[in-house]
C-alpha positions in Angstrom: 0.0 0.0 0.0 2.8 2.5 0.9 4.5 1.8 -2.4 1.3 2.7 -4.3 0.9 5.9 -2.3 4.5 6.9 -3.0 3.9 6.3 -6.7 0.7 8.4 -6.6 2.5 11.2 -4.8 5.4 11.1 -7.3 2.9 11.2 -10.2 1.1 14.3 -8.9 4.4 15.9 -8.2 5.9 15.3 -11.7 2.6 16.1 -13.5 2.5 19.4 -11.6 5.8 20.3 -13.2 4.6 19.1 -16.6 1.3 21.0 -16.6 3.0 24.2 -15.4 5.5 23.8 -18.2 2.8 23.2 -20.7 0.7 26.2 -19.6 3.9 28.4 -19.8 4.8 27.1 -23.2 7.9 25.3 -22.1 8.7 22.3 -24.2 9.8 19.1 -22.4 10.7 15.7 -23.7 8.7 13.5 -21.4 7.5 12.9 -17.8 8.0 9.6 -16.1 7.7 7.8 -12.8 9.3 4.7 -11.6 12.0 3.4 -9.2 14.6 6.2 -8.9 13.6 7.9 -12.1 10.7 10.3 -11.4 11.3 13.4 -13.5 10.3 15.9 -16.1 12.9 15.7 -18.8 13.8 18.6 -21.0 15.3 18.0 -24.5 19.1 18.0 -24.0 19.6 20.9 -26.5 17.3 23.2 -24.4 19.1 22.8 -21.1 21.6 25.6 -21.5 18.9 28.3 -21.8 16.7 26.9 -19.1 18.9 27.7 -16.1 21.1 30.5 -17.4 18.4 33.1 -18.3 18.0 35.4 -15.3 15.5 37.9 -16.8 12.3 37.2 -18.8 12.1 33.5 -18.3 13.5 33.1 -14.8 10.0 33.6 -13.2 8.5 30.9 -15.4 11.3 28.4 -14.7 10.8 29.0 -11.0 7.1 28.4 -11.3 7.7 25.1 -13.3 10.1 24.0 -10.6 7.7 24.9 -7.7 4.8 23.2 -9.4 5.7 19.7 -8.2 5.4 20.8 -4.6 2.3 22.9 -5.3 0.6 20.0 -7.0 1.3 17.8 -3.9 0.0 20.6 -1.6 -3.3 20.9 -3.6 -3.8 17.2 -3.5 -3.0 16.6 0.2 -3.9 20.0 1.7 -0.4 20.1 3.4 2.3 22.6 2.5 5.6 21.1 1.4 8.5 20.5 3.8 11.1 22.2 1.6 13.8 20.6 3.7 12.6 17.0 2.9 14.7 14.9 0.6 11.8 14.7 -1.9 12.0 18.4 -2.6 15.8 18.8 -2.3 16.5 19.1 -6.0 13.6 21.5 -6.7 14.5 23.6 -3.6 18.1 24.0 -4.7 17.1 25.0 -8.3 14.6 27.5 -6.9 17.1 29.1 -4.5 19.8 29.3 -7.1 17.5 31.1 -9.5 16.1 33.4 -6.8 19.6 34.3 -5.6 20.5 35.4 -9.1 17.4 37.7 -9.0 18.5 39.8 -6.0 18.2 40.2 -2.3 14.4 39.9 -1.9 14.4 36.1 -2.4 12.2 35.2 0.6 9.4 37.5 -0.4 9.8 36.5 -4.1 9.7 32.8 -3.1 6.3 33.3 -1.3 4.9 35.4 -4.2 6.0 32.9 -6.8 4.7 29.9 -4.8 1.3 31.6 -4.4 1.2 32.2 -8.2 2.2 28.6 -8.8 -0.7 27.3 -6.6 -3.1 29.5 -8.5 -1.9 28.3 -11.9 -2.3 24.7 -10.9 -5.7 25.2 -9.3 -6.8 26.8 -12.5 -5.7 23.6 -14.4 -6.5 21.0 -11.8 -8.8 19.0 -14.0 -5.9 18.6 -16.4 -3.5 17.7 -13.6 -5.8 14.9 -12.5 -6.3 13.6 -16.0 -2.6 13.6 -16.8 -1.8 12.0 -13.4 -4.2 9.2 -14.1 -2.6 8.5 -17.5 0.9 8.7 -16.0 0.1 6.2 -13.3 -1.2 3.8 -16.0 1.6 4.2 -18.5 4.6 5.3 -16.3 5.9 7.6 -19.1 4.2 10.2 -21.2 5.7 12.3 -24.0 5.1 16.0 -24.4 2.6 15.3 -27.2 0.7 12.8 -25.0 0.6 15.3 -22.1 -0.6 18.0 -24.4 -3.4 15.9 -25.9 -4.6 14.9 -22.4 -4.4 18.5 -21.2 -6.4 19.7 -24.3 -9.1 17.0 -23.8 -9.4 18.0 -20.1 -10.3 21.5 -21.2 
């Protein structure tokens, strides 16, 4: 039972990233869940620009990164423990991006997290539909996620 719950939690987390990326017009290669391989994968050639841009797209990249935790919070009603191992990679990426943006990173963090929660709540029907498909198939391509998202309305 616990393994199934962990898989469900991982799916909601990864789909949160995927739906936020889709809404913000960020292309990704695929989203997958499985032993030691839960992730949203960007195409290799796009990685350079993803984390080096500190102006126009920085805000969007932070939102996509926060969306995994936000999806979990919406599902469970519990705010994320950013110090937990499960959020370690996301937290590090968010902090790195915020530190590049200036000294107000604590208030920016809260503002961006609230925006991320709002974005996902507005697309929750799609999050649930994509999560259901991801739990069934374990891997979805960008095109599959987009088709499910579009069908969910």
